[in-house]
C-alpha positions in Angstrom: 0.3 0.2 0.1 1.3 3.1 -1.0 1.7 6.0 2.0 -1.0 8.6 0.3 -3.7 5.7 0.5 -2.8 4.9 3.9 -2.8 8.5 5.0 -6.2 9.5 2.9 -7.7 5.8 4.8 -6.8 7.1 8.2 -8.6 10.7 7.4 -11.5 8.8 6.2 -11.7 6.9 9.1 -11.4 9.6 11.5 -14.1 11.2 9.6 -16.2 8.5 10.3 -15.7 8.1 13.8 -16.3 11.8 14.4 -19.5 11.5 12.1 -21.0 8.1 14.3 -19.9 10.0 17.7 -21.8 13.0 16.4 -25.2 11.1 15.3 -24.7 9.4 18.4 -24.5 12.1 20.8 -27.7 14.4 18.7 -29.7 11.1 19.4 -28.9 10.8 22.7 -29.4 14.7 23.2 -33.2 14.0 21.6 -34.1 10.8 22.8 -32.4 10.7 26.0 -34.1 10.7 29.7 -33.2 14.1 29.7 -33.7 14.7 25.7 -35.6 17.5 23.9 -38.3 14.8 23.6 -39.1 15.1 27.5 -38.4 18.5 27.4 -41.1 19.2 25.2 -43.4 16.9 27.1 -42.4 18.6 30.8 -43.7 21.8 28.6 -46.9 21.1 27.8 -47.5 18.8 31.3 -46.7 22.4 33.2 -49.1 24.3 31.0 -51.7 21.8 31.4 -51.1 21.8 35.0 -51.5 25.9 34.6 -54.5 25.5 33.1 -56.0 22.9 35.3 -54.8 25.7 38.7 -56.7 28.4 36.5 -59.7 26.4 36.5 -59.6 25.5 40.0 -58.7 29.1 41.2 -62.1 30.0 39.4 -64.3 27.5 41.0 -62.7 28.6 44.8 -63.7 31.9 44.0 -67.0 31.0 42.8 -67.3 28.5 46.2 -66.1 31.5 48.3 -68.8 33.8 47.0 -71.5 31.1 47.4 -70.6 30.8 51.0 -70.3 34.2 51.6 -73.7 35.1 50.2 -75.2 32.0 52.5 -73.7 33.3 55.4 -74.6 36.7 54.6 -78.4 36.4 52.7 -81.3 34.8 54.7 -83.1 34.2 51.4 -80.6 31.8 49.9 -80.2 30.3 53.0 -84.0 29.6 53.2 -83.2 28.2 49.1 -80.8 26.3 50.2 -82.6 24.7 53.1 -85.4 23.7 50.4 -82.9 21.9 48.0 -81.5 20.1 51.1 -85.1 18.9 52.3 -84.2 20.3 55.7 -86.5 22.6 58.2 -85.4 25.3 60.0 -85.9 24.9 63.7 -89.9 24.9 65.0 -91.1 24.0 61.1 -92.9 20.8 60.5 -92.5 19.2 57.1 -95.3 16.8 55.5 -93.7 14.3 53.2 -96.6 13.2 50.6 -95.9 9.6 49.0 -94.7 9.3 45.4 -98.2 8.2 44.2 -99.8 11.1 46.1 -97.3 13.4 44.6 -97.9 12.6 41.3 -101.6 13.2 41.4 -101.1 16.8 42.8 -99.1 17.5 40.7 -101.2 16.4 37.7 -103.7 19.4 36.3 -107.3 18.5 37.2 -109.3 17.3 34.1 -113.1 19.1 33.7 -116.0 17.3 33.9 -118.6 17.5 30.7 
């Protein structure tokens, strides 16, 4: 073999090894456990959690307002008590059986 050929072979071998090393490092940077793909996934997860936090903050604010209304308004309290089928002190509640509820809710027909 000529000295030029061996020199050329060594040079190409170095370029080939460098290329393989660069490709391997690039693949690891993209797909590795701390790679670019994971970084994008974490950013998306953070964005989703921030949206969820904003929604929960809004719900909390609405519930705080509702509690304030219930604490300050007797009318609101009465409405809530009725929804829960509860009574105030001294009240008596009469519960009709289902069959009687349906009969009393139906409009009465006129006889001809």
